ZAMAR-905665 format. One record per atom (N, C-alpha, C): x, y negated, z; atom name; residue number from 1; residue in three letters. Coordinates in Angstrom, 1 decimal. Layout:
REM ZAMAR-905665
REC     xx     yy     zz name resi resn
REC      X      Y      Z   CA  NUM  ALA
...
REM end
This chain:
REM ZAMAR-905665
REC     xx     yy     zz name resi resn
REC  -11.9   13.6    2.6    N    1  MET
REC  -12.4   12.2    2.2   CA    1  MET
REC  -11.5   11.7    1.7    C    1  MET
REC  -10.9   10.7    0.2    N    2  ILE
REC  -10.5   10.4   -0.2   CA    2  ILE
REC   -9.9    8.6    0.1    C    2  ILE
REC   -9.3    8.2   -0.1    N    3  TYR
REC   -8.5    7.0    0.6   CA    3  TYR
REC   -7.9    6.6   -1.0    C    3  TYR
REC   -8.3    5.1   -0.7    N    4  ASP
REC   -7.2    4.0   -2.1   CA    4  ASP
REC   -6.5    3.6   -1.0    C    4  ASP
REC   -5.1    3.9   -1.6    N    5  THR
REC   -4.0    3.4   -0.6   CA    5  THR
REC   -3.6    1.8   -1.1    C    5  THR
REC   -4.3    1.1   -2.4    N    6  LYS
REC   -3.8   -0.1   -2.3   CA    6  LYS
REC   -4.2   -0.7   -1.4    C    6  LYS
REC   -3.3   -2.1   -1.0    N    7  CYS
REC   -3.2   -3.2   -0.2   CA    7  CYS
REC   -4.9   -4.1   -0.2    C    7  CYS
REC   -5.7   -4.4    0.4    N    8  PRO
REC   -6.9   -5.2   -0.3   CA    8  PRO
REC   -6.3   -6.4    0.3    C    8  PRO
REC   -7.4   -7.4   -1.2    N    9  ASN
REC   -6.8   -8.2   -1.3   CA    9  ASN
REC   -6.8   -9.1   -0.5    C    9  ASN
REC   -6.1  -10.6   -0.1    N   10  GLY
REC   -6.1  -11.3    1.1   CA   10  GLY
REC   -4.8  -10.8    2.2    C   10  GLY
REC   -5.1   -9.3    2.1    N   11  LEU
REC   -4.1   -8.6    3.3   CA   11  LEU
REC   -2.8   -8.6    3.3    C   11  LEU
REC   -1.5   -8.5    3.8    N   12  ASN
REC   -0.1   -8.4    3.6   CA   12  ASN
REC    0.5   -7.4    5.0    C   12  ASN
REC    0.5   -6.5    4.4    N   13  ILE
REC    1.7   -5.3    5.7   CA   13  ILE
REC    2.6   -6.0    6.1    C   13  ILE
REC    3.2   -6.3    7.0    N   14  LEU
REC    4.5   -6.6    7.5   CA   14  LEU
REC    5.4   -5.9    7.3    C   14  LEU
REC    7.0   -6.6    7.5    N   15  PRO
REC    7.4   -5.9    6.8   CA   15  PRO
REC    8.4   -4.7    8.4    C   15  PRO
REC    8.4   -3.5    8.6    N   16  CYS
REC    9.1   -3.1    9.7   CA   16  CYS
REC    9.9   -3.3   10.3    C   16  CYS
REC    9.8   -3.6   11.8    N   17  PRO
REC   10.8   -4.5   12.7   CA   17  PRO
REC   12.2   -3.8   12.8    C   17  PRO
REC   12.4   -2.7   12.6    N   18  PHE
REC   13.2   -1.7   12.6   CA   18  PHE
REC   14.4   -2.1   11.2    C   18  PHE
REC   14.0   -1.9   10.3    N   19  CYS
REC   14.6   -2.0    9.2   CA   19  CYS
REC   14.6   -2.8    8.4    C   19  CYS
REC   13.2   -3.7    8.0    N   20  GLY
REC   13.3   -5.0    7.5   CA   20  GLY
REC   12.1   -4.0    6.0    C   20  GLY
REC   12.2   -3.3    5.9    N   21  GLU
REC   11.2   -2.9    4.9   CA   21  GLU
REC   10.1   -2.8    4.5    C   21  GLU
REC    9.0   -3.3    3.8    N   22  VAL
REC    7.6   -3.2    3.9   CA   22  VAL
REC    6.7   -2.3    4.3    C   22  VAL
REC    6.1   -2.4    5.2    N   23  GLY
REC    5.2   -0.8    5.5   CA   23  GLY
REC    4.3   -0.5    4.2    C   23  GLY
REC    3.5    1.0    4.6    N   24  GLU
REC    3.0    0.8    3.1   CA   24  GLU
REC    1.8    1.5    3.7    C   24  GLU
REC    0.7    1.9    2.8    N   25  LEU
REC   -0.7    2.7    3.9   CA   25  LEU
REC   -0.4    3.7    3.4    C   25  LEU
REC   -0.7    5.1    4.4    N   26  CYS
REC   -0.6    6.7    4.2   CA   26  CYS
REC   -1.7    7.2    4.5    C   26  CYS
REC   -2.2    8.4    3.9    N   27  VAL
REC   -3.3    8.7    4.4   CA   27  VAL
REC   -2.4   10.4    5.3    C   27  VAL
REC   -3.4   10.4    6.2    N   28  ASP
REC   -3.7   11.8    6.6   CA   28  ASP
REC   -4.8   12.6    6.9    C   28  ASP
REC   -5.0   13.6    7.6    N   29  PHE
REC   -6.2   14.6    7.7   CA   29  PHE
REC   -7.4   13.7    8.8    C   29  PHE
REC   -7.2   12.7    9.4    N   30  ASP
REC   -7.5   11.7   10.5   CA   30  ASP
REC   -8.1   10.6    9.9    C   30  ASP
REC   -7.2   10.4    8.7    N   31  GLY
REC   -7.7    8.9    8.3   CA   31  GLY
REC   -6.5    8.3    7.6    C   31  GLY
REC   -6.7    6.8    7.2    N   32  ILE
REC   -5.7    6.1    6.9   CA   32  ILE
REC   -4.6    5.4    7.9    C   32  ILE
REC   -3.5    5.5    7.5    N   33  TYR
REC   -2.3    4.5    8.6   CA   33  TYR
REC   -1.8    3.9    7.6    C   33  TYR
REC   -0.7    3.0    8.4    N   34  VAL
REC    0.1    2.1    8.2   CA   34  VAL
REC    1.6    2.1    8.8    C   34  VAL
REC    2.7    3.1    7.5    N   35  GLY
REC    4.2    3.3    8.4   CA   35  GLY
REC    5.0    2.6    7.3    C   35  GLY
REC    6.4    3.1    8.0    N   36  CYS
REC    7.6    2.6    7.2   CA   36  CYS
REC    7.9    4.1    6.6    C   36  CYS
REC    8.4    3.7    5.3    N   37  VAL
REC    7.8    4.9    4.1   CA   37  VAL
REC   10.0    5.2    4.2    C   37  VAL
REC   11.1    4.5    4.4    N   38  ASN
REC   11.9    4.0    4.1   CA   38  ASN
REC   13.0    5.2    4.8    C   38  ASN
REC   13.5    6.4    4.2    N   39  LYS
REC   14.3    7.2    4.6   CA   39  LYS
REC   15.3    7.3    5.2    C   39  LYS
REC   15.9    6.0    5.6    N   40  CYS
REC   17.0    5.5    6.3   CA   40  CYS
REC   16.7    4.6    7.5    C   40  CYS
REC   15.3    4.7    7.4    N   41  CYS
REC   15.0    4.2    9.2   CA   41  CYS
REC   15.6    4.9   10.1    C   41  CYS
REC   15.6    4.4   10.9    N   42  LEU
REC   15.7    5.4   12.1   CA   42  LEU
REC   14.7    6.0   12.7    C   42  LEU
REC   13.7    4.5   12.9    N   43  VAL
REC   13.0    4.8   13.8   CA   43  VAL
REC   11.8    5.2   13.5    C   43  VAL
REC   11.2    5.5   11.5    N   44  ALA
REC   10.1    4.9   11.1   CA   44  ALA
REC    8.7    5.1   12.1    C   44  ALA
REC    8.5    4.0   12.5    N   45  PRO
REC    7.3    4.1   12.9   CA   45  PRO
REC    5.5    4.0   12.5    C   45  PRO
REC    4.7    4.8   12.3    N   46  ILE
REC    3.3    4.5   12.3   CA   46  ILE
REC    2.7    3.8   13.0    C   46  ILE
REC    1.0    3.9   12.4    N   47  THR
REC    0.0    3.1   13.9   CA   47  THR
REC   -0.9    4.4   14.3    C   47  THR
REC   -1.7    4.4   14.5    N   48  LEU
REC   -2.4    5.7   14.5   CA   48  LEU
REC   -3.4    5.4   13.1    C   48  LEU
REC   -4.2    6.6   13.0    N   49  SER
REC   -4.9    7.1   11.9   CA   49  SER
REC   -6.6    5.7   12.4    C   49  SER
REC   -6.6    5.0   11.0    N   50  PHE
REC   -7.8    4.4   11.4   CA   50  PHE
REC   -8.8    4.9    9.9    C   50  PHE
REC  -10.1    4.7   10.1    N   51  ARG
REC  -10.9    5.4    9.4   CA   51  ARG
REC  -10.6    3.8    8.2    C   51  ARG
REC  -10.8    2.9    8.4    N   52  SER
REC  -10.6    1.5    7.3   CA   52  SER
REC   -9.0    1.0    6.8    C   52  SER
REC   -8.9    0.5    6.3    N   53  LYS
REC   -7.6    0.1    5.6   CA   53  LYS
REC   -7.5   -1.0    6.5    C   53  LYS
REC   -8.3   -2.0    6.6    N   54  ARG
REC   -7.7   -3.6    7.2   CA   54  ARG
REC   -7.8   -3.1    9.3    C   54  ARG
REC   -8.4   -2.3    9.4    N   55  ASP
REC   -8.0   -1.6   10.6   CA   55  ASP
REC   -6.5   -1.0   11.0    C   55  ASP
REC   -5.8   -0.1   10.2    N   56  ALA
REC   -5.1    0.2   10.0   CA   56  ALA
REC   -3.6   -0.9    9.7    C   56  ALA
REC   -4.0   -1.7    9.0    N   57  ILE
REC   -3.2   -3.2    8.6   CA   57  ILE
REC   -3.2   -4.0    9.9    C   57  ILE
REC   -4.0   -4.5   10.7    N   58  TYR
REC   -4.3   -5.3   11.7   CA   58  TYR
REC   -2.8   -4.5   13.0    C   58  TYR
REC   -3.5   -3.2   12.8    N   59  ALA
REC   -2.8   -2.6   14.1   CA   59  ALA
REC   -1.1   -2.6   13.8    C   59  ALA
REC   -1.1   -2.5   12.6    N   60  TRP
REC    0.8   -2.6   12.1   CA   60  TRP
REC    0.9   -3.7   12.3    C   60  TRP
REC    0.2   -4.9   11.6    N   61  ASN
REC    0.5   -6.3   12.3   CA   61  ASN
REC    0.7   -6.9   13.6    C   61  ASN
REC   -0.4   -6.0   14.2    N   62  ASN
REC   -0.4   -6.9   15.0   CA   62  ASN
REC    0.4   -5.8   16.9    C   62  ASN
REC    1.4   -4.7   16.5    N   63  ARG
REC    1.9   -4.2   17.0   CA   63  ARG
REC    2.8   -5.0   18.0    C   63  ARG
REC    2.9   -4.9   19.1    N   64  GLY
REC    3.8   -5.6   20.1   CA   64  GLY
REC    3.6   -7.1   20.1    C   64  GLY
REC    2.6   -7.3   19.9    N   65  ARG
REC    2.6   -8.7   20.3   CA   65  ARG
REC    2.2   -9.0   21.8    C   65  ARG
REC    1.6   -8.5   22.5    N   66  LYS
REC    1.4   -8.8   24.3   CA   66  LYS
REC    3.0   -8.3   24.8    C   66  LYS
REC    3.1   -9.1   25.5    N   67  GLU
REC    5.2   -9.0   26.0   CA   67  GLU
REC    4.2   -9.2   27.6    C   67  GLU
REC    5.4   -8.5   28.2    N   68  VAL
REC    5.1   -8.4   29.7   CA   68  VAL
REC    6.2   -9.4   30.7    C   68  VAL
REC    5.8  -10.5   31.5    N   69  ASN
REC    6.7  -11.3   32.1   CA   69  ASN
REC    7.4  -10.3   33.0    C   69  ASN
REC    8.2   -9.7   33.5    N   70  ILE
REC    9.4   -9.6   34.5   CA   70  ILE
REC    9.3  -10.5   35.7    C   70  ILE
REC    8.4  -10.1   37.0    N   71  LEU
REC    9.0  -10.9   38.2   CA   71  LEU
REC    9.2  -10.3   39.0    C   71  LEU
REC    9.1  -10.9   40.1    N   72  PRO
REC   10.1  -10.4   41.6   CA   72  PRO
REC    9.3   -9.2   42.2    C   72  PRO
REC    9.5   -8.4   42.8    N   73  MET
REC    8.6   -7.0   43.1   CA   73  MET
REC    7.7   -7.7   43.8    C   73  MET
REC    6.7   -7.2   44.1    N   74  GLY
REC    5.2   -7.9   44.6   CA   74  GLY
REC    4.5   -8.4   44.4    C   74  GLY
REC    5.0   -9.0   42.9    N   75  ARG
REC    3.9   -9.7   42.0   CA   75  ARG
REC    3.4   -9.0   41.3    C   75  ARG
REC    2.5   -9.1   40.6    N   76  LYS
REC    1.9   -8.7   39.2   CA   76  LYS
REC    2.2   -9.1   38.0    C   76  LYS
REC    2.4   -8.3   37.1    N   77  PRO
REC    2.8   -8.7   35.9   CA   77  PRO
REC    1.6   -9.3   34.9    C   77  PRO
REC    2.3  -10.8   34.2    N   78  LYS
REC    1.6  -11.5   33.8   CA   78  LYS
REC    1.2  -11.0   32.1    C   78  LYS
REC    0.2  -10.6   31.3    N   79  LEU
REC    0.5  -10.5   30.1   CA   79  LEU
REC    0.6  -11.7   28.7    C   79  LEU
REC    1.6  -11.7   28.0    N   80  VAL
REC    1.3  -13.4   27.3   CA   80  VAL
REC    1.2  -13.0   25.7    C   80  VAL
REC   -0.2  -13.8   25.3    N   81  ASN
REC    0.1  -13.5   24.1   CA   81  ASN
REC    1.0  -14.1   23.6    C   81  ASN
REM end
């Protein structure tokens, strides 16, 4: 399958949280993903592969949104949006 790697209208890809460069749509055998393509980025994060550009962009832009509060032992952690 051939993918168009241009960003759809109305969607923006957020910058890499580690180096600040804008993430880019990329293609592999499984589908399309968003990743940091900065060769100087030490982490170079990528998303999983998706069938749609919108899903890949959503995964990139919403990564790490849920944070876990650290509570004393014996209490269950609470997810915060």
